[in-house]
DRENDO-426878 format. One record per residue (C-alpha): residue in one letter; y, x negated, z negated. Coordinates in Angstrom, 2 decimals. Layout:
<sites>
+------+---------+---------+---------+
: miba :       v :       u :       w :
+------+---------+---------+---------+
:    A :       Y :       X :       Z :
...
+------+---------+---------+---------+
</sites>
This chain:
<sites>
+------+---------+---------+---------+
: miba :       v :       u :       w :
+------+---------+---------+---------+
:    X :   -0.03 :   20.80 :   21.98 :
:    X :   -0.59 :   21.57 :   18.62 :
:    X :   -3.96 :   22.55 :   16.55 :
:    X :   -5.71 :   23.41 :   19.90 :
:    X :   -9.19 :   23.42 :   18.23 :
:    X :  -10.66 :   23.94 :   15.03 :
:    X :  -10.06 :   21.18 :   12.66 :
:    X :  -13.32 :   19.97 :   12.40 :
:    X :  -14.29 :   19.46 :   16.03 :
:    X :  -14.10 :   15.73 :   16.25 :
:    X :  -16.06 :   15.50 :   19.58 :
:    X :  -13.91 :   18.43 :   20.63 :
:    X :  -10.59 :   16.39 :   19.96 :
:    X :  -12.30 :   13.12 :   21.72 :
:    X :  -12.94 :   14.89 :   24.98 :
:    X :   -9.70 :   16.85 :   24.91 :
:    X :   -7.92 :   13.70 :   24.66 :
:    X :  -10.07 :   12.19 :   27.39 :
:    X :   -9.33 :   15.17 :   29.59 :
:    X :   -5.56 :   16.30 :   28.71 :
:    X :   -3.78 :   12.44 :   29.19 :
:    X :   -0.42 :   14.06 :   30.00 :
:    X :    0.29 :   16.21 :   26.72 :
:    X :    0.21 :   15.12 :   23.33 :
:    X :   -2.21 :   16.62 :   21.33 :
:    X :   -0.84 :   17.08 :   17.31 :
:    X :   -3.41 :   18.42 :   14.56 :
:    X :   -3.67 :   17.54 :   10.84 :
:    X :   -2.24 :   21.25 :    8.82 :
:    X :   -5.69 :   22.11 :    8.03 :
:    X :   -7.19 :   18.53 :    7.01 :
:    X :   -7.07 :   17.47 :    3.69 :
:    X :   -7.14 :   13.66 :    2.44 :
:    X :   -6.93 :   10.28 :    4.09 :
:    X :  -10.69 :   10.84 :    5.19 :
:    X :  -10.15 :   14.00 :    6.83 :
:    X :   -7.70 :   12.10 :    9.22 :
:    X :   -9.15 :    8.78 :    9.43 :
:    X :  -11.69 :    9.85 :   12.44 :
:    X :   -9.12 :   11.07 :   13.97 :
:    X :   -6.94 :    8.34 :   14.09 :
:    X :   -9.53 :    5.48 :   14.52 :
:    X :  -10.78 :    7.59 :   17.51 :
:    X :   -7.16 :    8.21 :   18.85 :
:    X :   -8.15 :   11.61 :   19.69 :
:    X :   -4.86 :   12.53 :   18.73 :
:    X :   -1.16 :   11.61 :   19.50 :
:    X :    0.62 :   13.06 :   16.56 :
:    X :   -0.79 :   13.81 :   12.95 :
:    X :    0.18 :   16.48 :   10.89 :
:    X :   -0.43 :   16.45 :    7.52 :
:    X :    0.67 :   19.25 :    5.14 :
:    X :    2.07 :   17.89 :    2.00 :
:    X :    0.68 :   20.92 :    0.14 :
:    X :   -2.96 :   20.71 :    1.62 :
:    X :   -3.14 :   16.96 :    2.18 :
:    X :   -3.01 :   15.85 :   -1.58 :
:    X :    0.99 :   15.55 :   -1.86 :
:    X :    3.66 :   13.07 :   -0.94 :
:    X :    1.38 :   10.29 :   -1.88 :
:    X :   -1.50 :   10.77 :    0.07 :
:    X :    0.78 :   11.69 :    2.94 :
:    X :    2.15 :    8.21 :    3.02 :
:    X :   -1.11 :    7.04 :    3.03 :
:    X :   -1.91 :    9.00 :    6.13 :
:    X :    1.48 :    7.49 :    7.69 :
:    X :    0.51 :    4.03 :    7.17 :
:    X :   -2.77 :    4.37 :    8.73 :
:    X :   -1.14 :    6.55 :   11.63 :
:    X :    1.41 :    3.84 :   11.94 :
:    X :   -0.94 :    1.12 :   12.33 :
:    X :   -2.79 :    3.00 :   14.80 :
:    X :    0.54 :    3.29 :   17.14 :
:    X :    0.40 :    7.44 :   16.13 :
:    X :    3.14 :    9.53 :   15.12 :
:    X :    3.66 :   11.92 :   11.84 :
:    X :    5.05 :   15.22 :   12.02 :
:    X :    4.78 :   16.90 :    8.59 :
:    X :    3.29 :   20.62 :    9.14 :
:    X :    6.30 :   22.71 :    7.60 :
:    X :    7.39 :   19.50 :    5.86 :
:    X :   11.12 :   20.32 :    6.42 :
:    X :   11.67 :   23.14 :    4.79 :
:    X :   10.82 :   21.00 :    1.58 :
:    X :   12.97 :   18.72 :    0.00 :
:    X :   10.09 :   16.17 :   -0.64 :
:    X :    9.47 :   16.58 :    3.32 :
:    X :   12.86 :   16.15 :    4.35 :
:    X :   13.07 :   13.15 :    2.91 :
:    X :    9.93 :   11.79 :    3.68 :
:    X :   10.63 :   12.72 :    7.52 :
:    X :   13.94 :   10.36 :    7.08 :
:    X :   12.19 :    7.77 :    5.55 :
:    X :    9.71 :    6.71 :    7.91 :
:    X :   10.09 :    5.29 :   11.42 :
:    X :    7.63 :    6.85 :   13.28 :
:    X :    8.32 :   10.31 :   12.56 :
:    X :   10.05 :   11.39 :   15.27 :
:    X :   10.70 :   15.32 :   14.14 :
:    X :   10.61 :   17.74 :   11.39 :
:    X :    8.90 :   21.08 :   11.73 :
:    X :   10.91 :   23.80 :    9.75 :
:    X :    9.67 :   27.02 :    9.39 :
:    X :   11.84 :   29.75 :    8.23 :
:    X :   10.81 :   33.36 :    7.92 :
:    X :   13.28 :   36.18 :    6.94 :
:    X :   12.91 :   40.04 :    6.91 :
:    X :   14.20 :   42.13 :   10.48 :
:    X :   17.73 :   41.82 :   10.49 :
:    X :   18.42 :   39.26 :    7.77 :
:    X :   20.30 :   36.32 :    9.02 :
:    X :   17.95 :   33.08 :    8.94 :
:    X :   20.57 :   31.48 :    6.74 :
:    X :   19.88 :   34.32 :    4.08 :
:    X :   16.33 :   33.55 :    4.08 :
:    X :   15.12 :   32.67 :    0.70 :
:    X :   14.54 :   28.99 :   -0.43 :
:    X :   14.26 :   26.88 :   -3.19 :
:    X :   17.68 :   26.01 :   -4.37 :
:    X :   18.85 :   22.54 :   -3.54 :
:    X :   17.02 :   22.28 :   -0.63 :
:    X :   18.79 :   21.59 :    1.97 :
:    X :   18.91 :   24.06 :    5.05 :
:    X :   19.45 :   23.47 :    8.76 :
:    X :   22.57 :   23.78 :   10.27 :
:    X :   22.86 :   23.31 :   13.99 :
:    X :   19.58 :   22.27 :   14.15 :
:    X :   19.87 :   19.24 :   11.53 :
:    X :   19.03 :   19.11 :    8.08 :
:    X :   20.85 :   16.82 :    5.46 :
:    X :   18.30 :   16.47 :    2.78 :
:    X :   20.02 :   15.88 :   -0.91 :
:    X :   20.78 :   12.71 :   -2.55 :
:    X :   20.59 :   14.43 :   -5.92 :
:    X :   17.88 :   13.42 :   -8.79 :
:    X :   14.33 :   14.96 :   -8.24 :
:    X :   14.75 :   15.59 :   -4.34 :
:    X :   17.93 :   17.44 :   -5.27 :
:    X :   15.88 :   20.58 :   -6.09 :
:    X :   17.62 :   23.01 :   -8.83 :
:    X :   14.98 :   24.16 :  -11.25 :
:    X :   15.95 :   26.79 :  -13.37 :
:    X :   15.53 :   27.29 :  -16.68 :
:    X :   13.90 :   30.39 :  -16.63 :
:    X :   11.51 :   29.18 :  -14.36 :
:    X :   10.04 :   26.99 :  -17.37 :
:    X :    8.14 :   28.72 :  -19.71 :
:    X :    5.90 :   27.51 :  -22.65 :
:    X :    2.32 :   27.46 :  -22.45 :
:    X :    0.68 :   29.90 :  -24.86 :
:    X :   -2.64 :   30.12 :  -25.71 :
:    X :   -4.60 :   33.45 :  -25.09 :
:    X :   -4.68 :   35.37 :  -28.33 :
:    X :   -7.34 :   35.15 :  -30.37 :
:    X :   -8.99 :   31.55 :  -28.86 :
:    X :   -8.96 :   28.39 :  -31.24 :
:    X :   -8.60 :   25.36 :  -28.81 :
:    X :   -8.06 :   22.99 :  -31.64 :
:    X :  -11.56 :   21.63 :  -31.44 :
:    X :  -10.62 :   20.37 :  -28.34 :
:    X :   -7.59 :   18.43 :  -29.08 :
:    X :   -7.41 :   14.62 :  -29.91 :
:    X :   -7.44 :   14.04 :  -33.64 :
:    X :   -4.91 :   12.44 :  -35.03 :
:    X :   -7.19 :    9.97 :  -36.72 :
+------+---------+---------+---------+
</sites>
């Protein structure tokens, strides 16, 4: 059962885990950093932690969350993580990640394989994903996406720059 309660209701998660022992409870997509996951893991009131790479603090923080959960005997499944190259690699790299959540949305009438995605990100085929082994998780950054930073017109930021002396 995924996200059965509001994220901050630790006591509710504890009571639910005691009352509903036959359904694994998963939560975490709205938790930020290891410190939000720690009480859930320490109290063993979830069976699956679900950090979101974009909200939990990034890949490094997700690895920390994974290790704490693994030490407690809990599984980790990234929230929507398989849609992104770094999440695919995370999900394949750790033994206590039994599956990967991959959400695809496309406009009505557009086949899922034609749904927008970041170039170089592996897409599912027959329910499986094979992450790229290319550098940079396989992402293909288009040159037109990279633009130089321009200071707003008329503003002098030279006083904020370190001096050459």
